[in-house]
N, C-alpha and C positions, 0 to 999 in steps of 0.2 A: 645629590649623593650618590654613589653608585651601589652596588650589591655584589658581594661575593658568595659563592655558594659553597659550604664545605659538606662533603660526603662523610658521615660520622658511623664508625662500628666501635663499639666498646673493647676494641684490641689495640695494641701499639701502634698498628697503621692508621687507624682512626683517630689515635690520640695526638700522632704527628701531624696528622692532616688538620686537626682543629687549632693545634699550637701555630700552624703555619698560616691559617686562615685568619686568625687573631692578628698576627704580624702584618698579614697583607692589607688588613681592615685598618690598622692602625696607620701604616705608610700610605695608603690611598684614600683615608678619611671616609672609608666605605662603611656600608651596614652589613653585617653578617648573618646569613641564613644557613643554620646547620641543619643538614637532612638525615634523618636515622630512617632507614626503611628495612622493614622485615616482610618477609612475604607472608607471614602470618598462617591463617587457616588452622587445619588439625596439627601442624607441625608447632604452633605455639601454644604451650601449654599455660595454666593460670600463674604457675611459679615463674615461668618466662617472661609472663606480663609484667609482674609485680619486679622482677630484675630489672627488666627494661625501663620501667618508670623510676625505679631508683637511680639507675643510671643517668638517665636525663635530669632528674632533679638536681644530681651533682653536676652535670654541665650547665645548667641554668646558673647554679651558685657560682662556679668557676668563672662565667661569661661575667656575670653582674660584677665581679672583681676587676675586669680587664679595663672597665670604660667604654668599651665598644659597644655601638647600638646592635643590638642581636634579636633574634627570633629562632625558636626551635621549632622544628616540625618532626613529627613521627607518623608514618606511614606504616601500615599493616593492612595492605589490601591487592596483596597477592601479586604484584608488578615486580619486575626484577629492579634491584635498585638503581642501577644505571638509567632505566627508564624514568624512575622518579626524580634523579638528579637533573637529567637531560629536561625534563618537564618542567620543574621548579626554575632553573636556569633562563629557561624561555619566558616563562611566566612572570619573573621579577626582572626580566632585562640584565640579567647577571652580566658584569664585565669579567668575571673569572669564575672559575670551577677548581676546588682543591680536593685532591683525592690522596688517600695514602695507597703505596704499594707493599706487597709482602711477595716474597719469591714463591714461586710455584713449580712442581715439577710438570714437565711436558704432558703426561698422562693427566694430571690435575686440572690444566687448562683445557684438556680435551673433552674430559666428562663434564666438568662444572662451568664452562665457558668463562669469560673473563669481561667481569661488568667495568673493570677499569678500561680495558680495549674497546669496550662499548663508547663509553665516555669519552674517551680520547678521539675516536673516528666520528661520532655523531654529534657532538656539543658542537653549538652555534658560536661559542665564544671560547677564548684560551682556556687551557686547561694545564694547571700545576700539579704534578705527582710529585709525591715526596715519600721518602724511605722511612720507616719506622726508626 
């Protein structure tokens, strides 16, 4: 059984990636590993942590209803989300990574960098990028 890794954020693009990841897992008879990566540190308050856990509980419930074998991993270790996705894909021998895309201004790309671009360029397996 293969593995599909999904990059999840609690935004429309993350939800689109999750939906497509479930569909791909069903089509390929694959296991799903959903990765939610936060930089953490001082930027993540207790309230943010509680909210994040509630969102992950909701994902677990949603995925349990799909019939797909899955695992949800949350990271708060200071790495960029792209690094976490690429590392998990390598660790699990993923056959596919699914990420969501959102439109950003050129200035936004310059200042914040692009996790999607890093995943697309550095992943060792195919990447499926979906719009919200």
